[in-house]
C-alpha positions in Angstrom: -38.5 49.1 -75.3 -35.0 50.0 -76.3 -32.2 47.6 -75.5 -28.5 48.5 -75.8 -26.4 45.8 -77.4 -23.3 44.6 -75.4 -21.0 45.9 -78.1 -22.4 49.5 -77.6 -22.2 49.2 -73.8 -18.5 48.4 -74.0 -17.9 51.3 -76.3 -19.8 53.8 -74.0 -18.0 52.5 -70.9 -14.6 53.1 -72.5 -15.2 56.7 -73.7 -14.6 58.3 -70.3 -11.3 56.4 -69.7 -7.9 57.9 -70.5 -6.3 56.2 -73.5 -2.8 57.4 -72.4 -0.9 54.8 -70.4 1.6 57.4 -69.1 -0.9 59.6 -67.3 -1.5 58.7 -63.7 -2.5 60.3 -60.4 0.2 61.0 -57.8 -0.2 60.3 -54.1 -1.0 64.0 -53.5 -3.8 64.0 -56.0 -2.1 65.7 -59.0 -2.5 64.3 -62.5 1.0 63.7 -63.8 2.7 62.2 -66.8 5.5 59.8 -66.0 7.3 60.5 -69.4 8.0 64.2 -68.7 11.6 64.4 -67.5 12.1 68.2 -67.9 9.7 70.7 -66.5 6.7 70.3 -64.3 5.2 66.8 -64.8 1.6 67.9 -63.9 -0.6 67.7 -66.9 -4.2 68.8 -67.9 -6.4 67.3 -70.6 -5.5 70.2 -72.9 -1.8 69.4 -72.5 -2.4 65.7 -73.2 -4.4 66.5 -76.4 -1.3 68.2 -77.9 1.1 65.4 -76.9 3.5 64.5 -79.8 3.2 60.8 -79.0 -0.5 60.8 -80.2 0.7 62.2 -83.5 3.2 59.4 -84.0 0.9 56.6 -82.7 3.5 53.8 -83.1 4.5 50.9 -80.9 8.2 51.3 -82.0 8.4 54.8 -80.4 10.7 55.2 -77.4 10.7 58.7 -75.9 11.0 61.1 -73.1 9.1 64.5 -73.0 10.0 68.1 -72.1 7.3 70.5 -70.9 7.8 74.1 -71.7 5.7 76.8 -70.0 5.6 80.2 -71.7 7.2 83.1 -69.8 4.6 85.6 -68.5 4.8 89.0 -70.1 4.6 92.1 -67.9 2.7 94.9 -69.6 2.4 98.5 -68.4 0.2 101.0 -70.0 -1.8 104.1 -68.8 -0.5 103.6 -65.3 -1.8 100.1 -65.1 0.3 96.9 -64.9 -1.0 93.5 -66.2 0.6 90.1 -66.4 -0.2 88.2 -69.7 0.3 84.5 -69.4 -2.5 83.1 -71.6 -0.4 80.7 -73.7 -0.8 77.0 -72.8 2.1 74.7 -71.9 3.7 72.7 -74.7 5.0 69.2 -74.8 8.0 68.4 -77.0 10.3 65.4 -77.4 13.3 65.5 -75.1 14.7 62.4 -76.7 12.8 60.1 -79.1 13.9 57.1 -81.3 12.4 54.4 -83.4 13.1 50.9 -82.0 12.5 49.3 -85.4 14.8 51.5 -87.5 17.1 52.5 -84.7 17.1 56.1 -85.7 16.5 59.3 -83.7 13.2 61.2 -84.2 13.3 65.0 -84.1 9.6 65.8 -84.8 6.3 63.8 -84.6 5.7 64.2 -88.4 9.0 62.4 -89.3 7.2 59.1 -88.6 4.2 59.9 -90.9 5.3 58.0 -93.9 7.1 55.1 -92.2 6.3 51.6 -93.7 7.0 49.9 -90.4 4.5 51.8 -88.4 2.3 49.8 -86.0 -0.5 51.9 -84.4 -1.1 51.8 -80.7 -4.7 52.7 -81.0 -7.3 52.1 -83.7 -9.0 55.3 -84.8 -12.5 55.8 -83.4 -14.0 56.0 -86.9 -12.7 52.6 -87.9 -13.9 50.9 -84.7 -17.4 52.5 -85.1 -17.6 51.2 -88.6 -16.8 47.7 -87.4 -19.4 47.9 -84.7 -22.1 49.0 -87.2 -21.0 46.2 -89.6 -21.1 43.6 -86.8 -24.6 44.7 -85.6 -26.0 44.8 -89.2 -24.8 41.2 -90.0 -27.8 39.0 -90.3 -30.2 37.5 -92.8 -32.9 39.9 -94.2 -36.3 38.2 -94.8 -38.8 40.3 -96.8 -42.5 40.1 -95.9 -44.6 38.4 -98.6 -47.5 40.9 -98.4 -45.3 43.8 -99.2 -43.8 42.1 -102.3 -47.2 41.3 -103.7 -48.5 44.8 -103.1 -45.4 46.4 -104.6 -45.6 44.1 -107.7 -49.3 44.8 -108.2 -49.0 48.6 -107.8 
């Protein structure tokens, strides 16, 4: 019989949830970001993955976002006409500032070396290591028959 520990159950339950506190569902059923002030505020999981706030990952960040959609390209060749609009939408900072340093932030990588940085989320690798460490904590008692057999052999 295989039993799942309570720690593992909590971790599995939280995997499907959205870690972004700004993504919500509007009354008409669209998934929207409340921090987008310019452009269409409807977002998809692909747009959220490229959000610059995830790259910064700091509690001191104060920001608003701008969503830019690429302009479709009209291509005519051999008497055919096609519209090319394969590029995904992009999220950029409209305005961003650090509340601790009271300085503007132009790009997400400008916060990379900050000494005052306080992460919003703990990386998944670190939490998985802590779960493994917590589950392996305990006293190991060897069996006496195996020690005698190993010593004699």
